[in-house]
Each structure stands twice: as structure tokens, then as C-alpha cells.
C-alpha positions in Angstrom: -4.9 -67.3 38.0 -3.6 -68.7 35.0 -5.6 -67.5 31.6 -5.8 -69.4 28.5 -7.4 -68.5 25.1 -7.3 -68.6 21.4 -5.4 -66.1 18.7 -9.0 -65.6 17.5 -10.2 -64.3 20.6 -7.5 -61.4 20.8 -8.2 -60.4 17.3 -11.6 -60.3 17.0 -13.1 -56.9 16.6 -17.0 -56.3 16.8 -18.9 -55.5 13.4 -21.1 -52.8 15.3 -23.4 -51.6 12.7 -22.5 -53.5 10.0 -23.7 -57.2 12.2 -26.1 -58.6 10.2 -27.9 -60.2 13.7 -26.9 -57.9 16.2 -26.6 -59.1 20.0 -28.5 -55.8 20.7 -31.6 -57.2 19.0 -33.9 -59.9 20.9 -31.5 -60.2 23.7 -32.1 -59.6 27.7 -28.9 -57.8 29.0 -28.7 -58.9 32.8 -27.2 -56.0 34.7 -24.3 -56.6 37.1 -24.2 -55.4 40.4 -21.6 -52.8 40.1 -23.0 -50.9 36.8 -26.1 -51.1 38.5 -24.9 -48.7 40.8 -23.2 -46.4 38.3 -26.7 -46.4 36.6 -28.3 -44.8 39.7 -25.7 -42.2 40.3 -25.1 -41.5 36.8 -25.5 -37.3 36.2 -24.6 -37.7 32.7 -27.8 -36.2 29.9 -28.2 -40.2 29.5 -28.7 -41.1 33.3 -32.4 -40.6 33.4 -32.7 -42.3 30.1 -30.8 -45.5 31.8 -33.0 -45.4 34.8 -36.5 -44.8 33.0 -35.7 -48.5 31.8 -34.7 -50.3 34.0 -36.9 -53.4 35.4 -36.3 -56.8 36.6 -37.2 -60.0 34.9 -38.5 -62.8 36.3 -35.8 -64.2 38.4 -35.6 -60.9 39.9 -32.2 -60.1 37.8 -32.0 -56.3 36.5 -32.4 -55.7 33.2 -33.0 -52.9 30.3 -36.8 -53.1 29.3 -36.5 -53.8 25.5 -38.3 -52.0 22.9 -41.8 -53.5 22.1 -39.6 -55.0 18.7 -37.5 -56.8 21.0 -34.3 -54.4 20.5 -32.2 -52.9 23.2 -33.5 -49.3 24.1 -30.4 -47.8 23.5 -29.8 -49.4 19.6 -30.5 -46.3 17.5 -31.5 -46.3 14.2 -27.7 -46.5 12.6 -27.5 -49.7 14.5 -25.2 -48.2 17.3 -25.2 -48.3 21.0 -26.2 -44.8 22.6 -24.5 -46.0 25.5 -21.4 -46.1 23.8 -21.3 -43.4 22.2 -21.9 -41.1 24.7 -19.1 -42.9 27.2 -17.4 -44.9 25.1 -17.2 -48.4 27.2 -17.8 -46.5 30.9 -21.3 -47.0 30.8 -21.8 -50.8 29.5 -21.9 -53.4 31.6 -20.5 -56.5 31.9 -22.3 -58.6 29.4 -22.4 -55.6 26.9 -18.6 -54.8 27.5 -17.4 -58.3 27.0 -19.7 -60.0 24.7 -18.9 -62.0 22.7 -16.0 -63.0 24.5 -17.1 -65.7 27.4 -14.3 -66.3 30.1 -15.0 -69.8 31.7 -13.4 -69.6 35.4 -12.2 -73.0 36.8 -11.0 -71.1 40.0 -7.3 -72.1 39.4 -7.2 -70.9 35.8 -10.0 -69.8 32.9 -10.4 -70.1 29.6 -11.4 -68.0 27.0 -13.3 -68.0 24.2 -15.9 -66.4 21.7 -19.5 -66.9 21.7 -20.9 -68.7 18.5 -24.0 -66.5 18.9 -22.0 -64.0 17.5 -21.9 -63.6 13.9 -18.3 -62.1 13.6 -17.0 -65.0 16.3 -18.9 -67.7 14.3 -17.0 -66.9 11.0 -13.6 -66.9 12.8 -14.1 -70.3 14.8 -15.5 -72.0 11.6 -13.3 -70.7 9.3 -9.8 -70.8 11.7 -6.7 -72.9 10.0 -4.6 -73.5 13.2 -5.2 -76.8 15.2 -8.0 -76.3 17.8 -5.5 -75.8 20.4 -5.6 -72.8 23.5 -2.6 -71.7 24.4 -1.4 -70.1 27.6 -1.7 -66.2 27.7 -1.2 -64.8 31.4 -0.9 -65.3 34.8 -2.9 -62.7 36.9 -2.1 -61.5 40.6 -5.2 -63.3 42.2 -4.0 -65.2 45.4 -3.5 -69.1 45.3 -6.5 -71.0 46.1 -5.2 -74.4 48.7 -6.1 -77.5 47.2 -8.5 -77.9 50.2 -10.9 -75.4 49.2 -11.6 -76.1 45.7 -15.0 -77.1 44.6 -13.4 -79.9 42.6 -10.9 -82.6 42.4 -7.4 -82.0 41.1 -7.1 -85.6 40.0 -10.6 -85.2 38.6 -10.0 -82.0 36.5 -6.6 -83.3 35.2 -9.0 -86.6 34.2 -10.8 -84.1 32.5 -8.4 -81.9 30.7 -6.7 -85.1 29.7 -9.3 -86.7 27.9 -10.8 -83.3 26.2 -7.0 -83.3 24.9 -7.3 -87.2 23.1 -10.5 -86.0 22.0 -9.7 -83.1 20.4 -6.3 -84.4 18.6 -9.2 -87.7 17.3 -11.6 -84.4 15.9 -8.8 -82.8 14.4 -7.1 -85.7 12.4 -7.4 -85.2 8.8 -6.5 -89.0 8.2 -9.7 -89.8 9.7 -13.0 -88.9 8.3 -15.1 -86.7 10.4 -17.8 -89.0 10.8 -15.6 -92.0 11.8 -13.8 -89.7 14.3 -17.3 -88.9 15.9 -18.1 -92.9 16.0 -14.7 -93.3 17.7 -14.8 -90.7 20.1 -18.6 -92.0 21.2 -17.2 -95.6 21.9 -14.0 -93.8 24.0 -16.6 -92.0 26.0 -19.0 -94.4 26.4 -15.9 -96.6 28.2 -14.8 -93.4 29.9 -18.1 -93.2 31.6 -18.5 -96.9 32.9 -14.9 -96.5 34.0 -16.2 -93.3 36.7 -19.4 -95.2 37.6 -17.6 -99.0 37.7 -14.7 -97.3 39.2 -12.5 -99.6 37.3 -9.0 -100.0 37.8 -7.7 -99.9 34.1 -8.4 -96.1 32.6 -10.1 -96.5 28.9 -7.9 -96.2 26.0 -8.7 -94.7 22.3 -9.4 -97.4 20.2 -10.6 -97.7 16.5 -13.3 -98.9 18.0 -16.5 -96.9 16.3 -20.1 -97.0 18.8 -22.9 -95.9 16.3 -25.1 -92.9 17.8 -28.2 -94.8 17.6 -29.6 -92.6 20.5 -29.9 -89.7 18.2 -33.1 -91.5 16.1 -35.0 -92.5 19.4 -38.6 -90.2 18.8 -38.3 -88.5 22.0 -34.8 -87.1 20.6 -35.7 -86.4 16.9 -38.5 -83.7 18.4 -36.4 -82.4 20.9 -36.4 -79.1 19.6 -40.4 -79.0 18.6 -41.2 -77.5 22.2 -38.5 -74.9 22.3 -38.8 -71.2 22.4 -37.0 -69.4 20.1 -36.3 -65.3 19.8 -35.3 -65.4 16.0 -38.1 -65.0 13.7 -35.9 -66.3 10.9 -35.0 -69.6 13.0 -38.4 -69.8 14.1 -39.7 -70.0 10.4 -36.9 -72.8 9.6 -38.0 -75.2 12.6 -41.4 -74.4 11.7 -40.9 -75.1 8.3 -38.8 -78.4 9.2 -41.2 -79.8 11.4 -44.4 -79.7 8.4 -41.8 -81.0 6.1 -39.4 -83.0 7.6 -35.8 -83.8 5.9 -35.0 -86.9 4.7 -33.2 -89.7 4.1 -32.5 -88.5 0.4 -32.3 -84.7 1.3 -29.4 -86.2 4.2 -27.5 -87.8 1.3 -28.0 -85.1 -1.2 -26.4 -82.4 1.5 -23.2 -84.8 2.0 -22.6 -84.5 -1.8 -21.9 -81.0 -1.1 -20.5 -80.9 2.7 -17.0 -82.3 2.0 -15.5 -79.1 1.6 -17.1 -77.9 4.8 -15.9 -80.5 6.9 -12.7 -78.3 8.4 -15.6 -76.0 9.4 -17.6 -78.8 11.0 -14.6 -80.2 12.6 -14.0 -76.5 14.1 -17.1 -76.6 15.4 -17.3 -80.0 16.6 -13.5 -79.3 18.6 -14.9 -75.9 20.0 -18.4 -77.5 21.6 -16.1 -79.9 23.1 -13.5 -77.4 24.6 -16.3 -75.4 25.8 -18.5 -78.0 27.0 -16.4 -81.1 28.3 -15.1 -79.5 31.4 -18.1 -78.6 32.8 -18.6 -82.2 34.0 -16.5 -81.3 37.1 -19.8 -80.3 38.5 -21.9 -83.8 37.5 -19.4 -86.3 36.7 -21.5 -87.1 33.4 -18.9 -86.8 30.3 -21.0 -89.1 28.2 -24.4 -86.7 28.3 -21.6 -83.5 27.2 -20.8 -85.7 24.4 -24.3 -86.6 23.7 -24.8 -83.0 23.3 -22.3 -82.1 20.8 -23.5 -85.3 18.2 -27.1 -84.0 18.8 -25.6 -80.5 18.1 -24.1 -81.9 15.2 -26.8 -83.7 13.5 -29.6 -80.6 14.2 -27.1 -78.4 12.1 -26.9 -81.1 9.3 -30.9 -81.5 9.3 -31.3 -77.9 9.0 -28.3 -77.1 6.3 -30.0 -80.4 4.1 -33.7 -78.6 4.3 -31.9 -75.4 3.5 -30.2 -77.4 0.5 -33.3 -78.8 -0.4 -35.5 -75.6 -0.4 -32.9 -72.9 -2.1 -30.5 -75.3 -4.3 -27.9 -74.2 -3.4 -25.0 -74.3 0.5 -22.2 -72.4 0.9 -19.8 -71.6 3.9 -21.6 -68.2 4.5 -25.0 -70.7 5.1 -23.1 -72.9 7.7 -21.9 -70.3 9.5 -25.5 -68.4 9.7 -26.7 -71.8 10.8 -24.4 -72.6 13.5 -24.6 -69.2 14.9 -28.6 -68.9 15.2 -28.2 -72.6 16.8 -25.5 -71.1 19.1 -28.0 -68.2 19.9 -31.0 -70.2 20.3 -30.3 -73.2 21.8 -26.8 -73.0 23.7 -27.3 -69.6 24.9 -30.8 -70.5 26.1 -30.9 -71.9 29.9 -34.7 -73.3 29.4 -33.7 -74.8 26.0 -30.3 -76.6 27.2 -32.1 -78.1 30.1 -35.0 -79.5 27.9 -32.5 -80.6 26.3 -30.1 -82.3 28.9 -33.4 -83.6 30.3 -34.4 -85.4 27.1 -30.7 -86.9 26.3 -30.4 -88.3 29.7 -33.5 -90.0 29.5 -33.2 -91.3 26.6 -29.7 -91.6 25.4 -28.9 -94.8 26.5 -32.2 -96.4 25.0 
């Protein structure tokens, strides 16, 4: 299997106790089967403590029973992990050992990225200055898989990888306004979706034709986040305040005046989102939905940013990083919230 990654993935180091929003706070950690067996057989002093907090969630997955405040039972007063202090990484489950590293396994190759839900990872992704392009990392010794045993068509995967590359080049083009690039991309993806569904002969070409993202202003989409559940109190408060005191067109225009300096960060977010999710269309063939999710995410981040500027009178790169990080944590990493988003976009995205 081939592996691809970004330099910042290799350079990442956890902030541990200095992290402003630790992954040990509020998350439900699913324990993989090999680690579960290690816990059941652990003879170290911490073994009994581990077994006392093992439980199952609603999906019948083994997890740690969090404390009443939502924190991991092994997150101590110094904001460090007792499991890691006791045995380094030997007692960490796959989730804790790997996060925020995310391997995207596509059978023949794996792409490695960092989760934006981690504050330090979000900072690295949004502030990177190199072109957003993964590089070959290594090839492991896993056995090759015959084409007929693959869960997808090689031609279809090649198509998705090629079109993703085209869109990434568009989004990273400094000679284009990001807003124009996104609208050109939307037109291209609409044509691509038509090509997929209608089996047209001519493969669509990127053109300087803009499609307006009018679907974003559908009532159902504007209120898409109202019925989602949140785990971070600060984020929940933001969403409630925005619902009670909606962001206006004037607020968005005011944010535009300060956002120009942060365009590189927004380009990186768009590129990251597209890179991470585009190939998932291999399962359902709906590339338009993947692109609409990107536009909806960027729009919501913009709305929250405009609200923050209105409320505080200032907005900096650190605000952008925090908003993106919490959006990733609350939406992108919550399967139920993603499903709600997809249902609403699929129903209203073409109106």
C-alpha cells in the first residue's frame, strides 16, 4: 500500500497540558478490540482503575465512562493523561495514540492528514505556507489486492483524484479571488455531477464561469445548525447568541474588510476540506454534495466570524483558528451532525 502525507503531519507535536481545548475533554473515546483485551489483562496498578470505567455506549461500542464534567477519567489535574504517565503509549487505545492524525484508507493507498478539531493541528494547517499538496511518504509491505477485489472502480477513483487535483489548483491560485475560485469550482462540479449522472461523452473542463451558491440562502440551510447538538459550552453559547441576534448583511460586509489578510488561512481550510472529503464520493457518486458541504462549512465559519467581530470589535488569525477548530470538533467529527447536514443539503441544495 502507498502512503501519502503532508510535512506538517510529520512535524506535529501534542501540546499536552498546554492545549487550549484538549481532546481529553468532552470526547467519547471508542476502544479498539486489541486494546480492550490489553485492559482486561492489565496487571499494572492502574489495571483495576481502567476496568472500573469500561462501559458500552448506545452503539454497543466499548468506551471509557467519562467523569460527570465530561472529561476522560484518566485526565488528571495537571491536564495530563495518567495512562500515558504510567506506561507511555502502551496503554493508549488506537484513537488516543493516533489523534489528531487521521489515516484515510482507500485500500490501494492511504492519505494521512491532521484533524482540525485539534487546536495545534488547526494552527498548522491554516498557517502553512507551502502549496496544499500531499507527497508520497512510503510503501508498506501489505499484499497487493487484485482489481476485481477492490470495493470501487479504478477508473472512478482515478477520475476523483484527477478532479480533486484540478479543484485544489483552482482554490490555491493566488491570482484569483477565493470567492471567484469557489464559484468557478461550483460550476465545474455541477457539470461534473451532470456528467456522472447522464453518462455524457465529453468530460467537463474547468472554465471561468461562476455559479452562484444560492442554495446557501435557502431557509432550511440557513437554519441547518439549529437542531444540532453541541458538546463545547462556548460553541453552544455562540450558536445560541447568533440564533437570537442573527448576523446581518452589514455584519458580513464589515467582516469582509478585515478578512482579506486571512485569505491564505481560508484557502487552506477550503483545500483541506476538499482534500479530506472529495474521495469519499467513491461510495455514493455525489460529488456535488461534497462541494456543497465545503461551501456550507465556509459560510458558517464566516457567519460566526462576522458575529465575533461585531461582538468584540476585533478579529485576528487566532480567532479564525479557534472557530475552525471548534467547527471541526462540533460538526465535522460528529457523525449525527454530518448526517443532518447531508440530508438538508441533499434535499435543498438544488432549489
